[in-house]
C-alpha positions in Angstrom: 35.2 -62.1 9.3 33.6 -60.3 5.8 35.8 -57.2 4.9 33.6 -54.3 5.6 34.0 -50.3 5.6 34.5 -48.8 9.1 30.9 -47.4 9.3 29.6 -50.6 9.2 31.7 -52.8 11.6 29.5 -52.7 14.6 26.4 -54.0 12.4 28.0 -56.6 11.0 29.5 -57.4 14.9 25.4 -57.5 15.6 24.9 -59.8 13.5 27.9 -62.5 14.3 26.5 -62.2 18.0 22.8 -63.0 17.4 23.9 -65.9 15.3 25.8 -67.2 18.3 29.1 -66.9 16.2 30.4 -64.5 18.8 30.2 -65.6 22.2 31.2 -62.4 23.9 30.7 -58.5 23.0 33.9 -56.4 21.8 35.1 -54.3 24.3 34.4 -51.0 22.1 30.5 -52.7 21.1 28.3 -50.1 23.4 30.2 -47.3 22.8 30.1 -47.5 18.8 26.5 -48.2 19.1 26.4 -45.2 21.4 28.0 -42.9 19.0 28.1 -44.5 15.7 30.3 -43.3 12.9 29.6 -40.8 10.2 27.9 -43.4 7.3 29.8 -43.6 4.1 30.3 -42.5 1.8 29.6 -39.2 3.5 28.5 -37.2 -0.1 26.0 -39.8 -0.9 22.7 -38.6 -1.1 20.2 -39.9 1.7 17.3 -42.2 0.5 14.3 -40.1 -0.1 10.4 -40.8 -1.3 8.7 -39.8 -3.8 6.7 -36.8 -2.1 9.1 -34.0 -3.2 10.9 -35.9 -6.2 10.3 -35.3 -9.3 7.6 -37.9 -11.7 9.5 -40.1 -14.4 8.1 -37.9 -16.9 9.5 -34.8 -15.8 12.8 -36.6 -15.7 14.5 -35.1 -18.7 18.1 -35.4 -18.1 19.3 -38.0 -15.7 21.1 -37.5 -12.2 24.5 -37.9 -12.1 25.7 -41.0 -10.8 27.7 -40.4 -7.4 31.0 -39.5 -7.1 33.8 -40.2 -5.0 35.4 -36.8 -5.4 33.8 -33.4 -6.6 31.6 -30.9 -5.3 28.1 -32.5 -3.9 25.3 -31.6 -6.0 21.8 -30.9 -4.5 19.1 -33.6 -5.8 16.3 -31.2 -7.3 12.9 -31.0 -5.1 9.6 -30.8 -6.4 6.0 -30.4 -5.0 2.7 -31.2 -6.6 1.6 -27.4 -5.4 4.6 -25.5 -7.0 3.2 -27.0 -10.4 -0.4 -25.5 -9.2 0.5 -22.4 -7.9 2.7 -21.6 -11.1 -0.4 -22.1 -13.2 -2.7 -20.3 -11.2 -0.8 -17.0 -10.9 -0.7 -17.3 -14.8 -4.3 -17.3 -15.0 -4.5 -14.4 -12.1 -1.3 -12.3 -12.1 -3.2 -9.7 -10.5 -3.5 -11.8 -7.1 0.2 -11.1 -6.8 -0.5 -7.4 -5.6 -2.7 -8.1 -3.0 -1.2 -7.1 0.2 0.3 -9.9 2.7 1.0 -10.2 6.0 4.5 -12.1 6.7 3.8 -11.7 10.6 2.6 -15.3 12.0 1.8 -13.8 16.0 5.2 -15.3 17.2 4.4 -18.9 15.6 3.3 -21.0 12.7 -0.9 -21.0 12.2 -2.1 -24.3 12.8 -3.7 -26.6 9.7 -7.1 -26.0 9.2 -9.7 -28.8 10.5 -11.1 -29.0 7.3 -9.1 -31.2 5.6 -8.6 -34.5 3.3 -12.3 -36.0 2.6 -14.1 -33.6 4.6 -12.9 -30.8 2.2 -15.3 -31.3 -0.8 -15.8 -27.6 -1.4 -13.9 -24.4 -1.2 -16.0 -22.3 0.9 -15.3 -24.5 3.7 -12.4 -22.5 4.8 -14.0 -19.4 4.5 -16.0 -16.7 2.1 -12.7 -14.8 0.8 -10.3 -17.4 -0.2 -6.9 -16.8 -0.8 -4.5 -18.4 -3.5 -2.9 -20.5 -1.6 -6.4 -22.1 -0.4 -7.1 -22.4 -4.1 -4.2 -24.4 -4.5 -4.4 -26.7 -1.7 -8.0 -27.1 -2.6 -7.2 -28.4 -5.8 -4.3 -30.6 -4.9 -6.4 -31.8 -2.0 -9.2 -32.8 -4.8 -6.6 -35.0 -6.5 -4.9 -36.5 -4.2 -8.0 -38.2 -1.5 -11.0 -37.7 -4.1 -9.0 -39.3 -7.0 -9.5 -36.5 -9.6 -7.1 -35.7 -12.2 -5.2 -32.6 -11.8 -6.9 -30.6 -14.5 -10.4 -31.3 -13.3 -9.3 -30.5 -9.9 -7.6 -27.5 -11.1 -10.5 -26.3 -13.1 -13.2 -26.9 -10.0 -10.8 -24.9 -7.5 -10.3 -22.0 -9.6 -14.4 -21.6 -10.4 -15.3 -21.9 -6.9 -12.4 -19.3 -6.2 -13.7 -17.0 -8.9 -17.1 -17.2 -7.4 -16.2 -16.6 -4.1 -14.4 -13.7 -4.8 -17.2 -12.1 -7.2 -19.3 -12.6 -4.0 -16.9 -11.0 -1.6 -16.7 -7.9 -3.9 -20.6 -7.6 -4.5 -20.8 -7.5 -0.9 -18.3 -5.3 0.1 -19.1 -2.9 -2.8 -23.1 -3.3 -1.1 -21.7 -2.6 2.0 -19.8 0.2 1.5 -22.9 2.0 -0.6 -25.0 1.8 2.6 -23.0 3.0 4.9 -22.3 6.3 2.9 -26.0 6.3 2.5 -26.1 6.6 6.0 -23.8 9.1 6.5 -20.3 7.1 7.1 -17.2 8.8 6.1 -14.2 6.5 4.9 -10.3 7.2 4.8 -8.5 8.1 1.9 -7.6 5.1 -0.2 -3.8 5.1 -1.2 -4.4 6.1 -4.9 -7.0 8.7 -3.6 -4.1 9.7 -2.1 -1.2 9.8 -4.6 -3.6 11.6 -6.7 -3.9 14.3 -4.2 0.1 14.8 -4.3 -0.4 14.7 -7.5 -2.6 17.2 -8.1 -0.6 19.8 -5.3 2.8 19.2 -7.6 1.3 20.4 -11.1 -0.1 23.0 -8.9 2.9 24.1 -7.7 4.7 23.7 -11.1 1.9 26.3 -12.5 2.2 28.6 -9.6 5.6 28.7 -10.1 5.1 29.5 -13.9 3.5 32.9 -13.3 6.0 33.7 -10.7 8.3 33.2 -13.4 6.3 35.1 -16.0 5.9 37.9 -13.3 9.5 38.0 -12.4 10.1 38.7 -16.4 8.0 41.4 -16.9 9.1 43.3 -13.7 12.7 42.9 -15.4 11.4 44.5 -18.8 9.6 47.3 -17.2 12.4 49.5 -16.7 13.9 50.5 -19.7 15.8 53.0 -21.1 14.0 56.0 -22.6 16.3 58.3 -25.0 14.8 60.9 -26.2 16.0 61.5 -29.7 16.4 65.5 -31.5 16.3 66.1 -34.6 13.9 65.8 -37.3 12.1 62.3 -37.0 12.4 59.9 -39.6 16.4 61.5 -40.6 18.9 58.6 -40.9 22.1 58.8 -39.7 23.9 61.8 -41.0 27.7 60.2 -40.8 28.8 62.4 -38.3 28.1 65.8 -40.4 25.6 67.3 -38.6 28.1 67.1 -35.2 30.8 68.4 -37.4 29.1 71.1 -38.4 27.4 72.5 -35.2 30.7 72.1 -33.9 32.3 74.6 -36.3 29.4 76.9 -35.8 30.5 76.7 -32.2 27.0 74.9 -30.8 28.1 73.0 -27.5 26.1 69.9 -27.4 24.3 69.4 -24.1 24.0 65.7 -23.8 22.4 66.1 -19.9 20.6 69.8 -19.7 19.3 68.9 -16.2 22.6 68.5 -14.8 24.3 71.4 -16.4 21.9 73.7 -15.9 21.9 75.3 -12.5 18.9 74.5 -9.6 17.7 77.4 -7.8 19.7 76.1 -4.2 22.7 76.0 -6.0 24.7 79.7 -7.1 25.7 80.5 -10.1 28.9 81.2 -11.9 28.4 85.2 -11.1 27.5 84.5 -7.7 31.1 82.7 -7.0 33.6 85.0 -6.1 36.9 84.8 -8.1 39.4 83.1 -5.3 42.3 84.3 -7.9 41.5 87.9 -7.8 41.5 87.5 -4.0 44.6 85.9 -3.4 46.1 88.7 -5.6 
């Protein structure tokens, strides 16, 4: 019996049984067929079709050969739709900003019935196609109608732009007709953001006015000093004060506080308490 690795022993035994080299099945044969061993080498990449592999002209680097030891490296995956989608969003970058729902209502949507040779125009999938519809249409033209990828992409993009322009004109016209008949539409996100921005700007202006009013109110009350003497005369270096002091003139800094009022008794009306005690 030719030496085989453990994962191929049952296969070799099956070939020997079919050739009548072994007359009776081994006791372990049916058990191994029911639970076959793991194929070896365990880190060897499985065989793949040419559907999701890189074409030969795009393989700039050779893939590393299988190694018995070491970390396994995933093989590169390539789809033709990726190239078309990448070029489409380069030509139409603003299509990436359109809102797209990620909810699939509990399951993946079924494939559209129009596909293959029956799909000759993009409008067959609807009057408002999505970028994914344009990408699939270009790949469908290339695979089933034997059109080069460049020509298929050009046809898909031309039909996509025509349908989008038609949909935009129809939507704008319908909105104008509805407004003419008295319909009202809610504010869009752009208009709502403009209103919020205008509200903030008005608040800044109101705050500036309040701050200016507070500054004026603080400056409204200030000390008013009544200056005595001749106006326009400069500082005498204290000579006037010394002269008045020598003459016996007592300065009155606050006459309203030192002069008696009508309700308060004068100095003559206050009895001499020291004389009364004597």
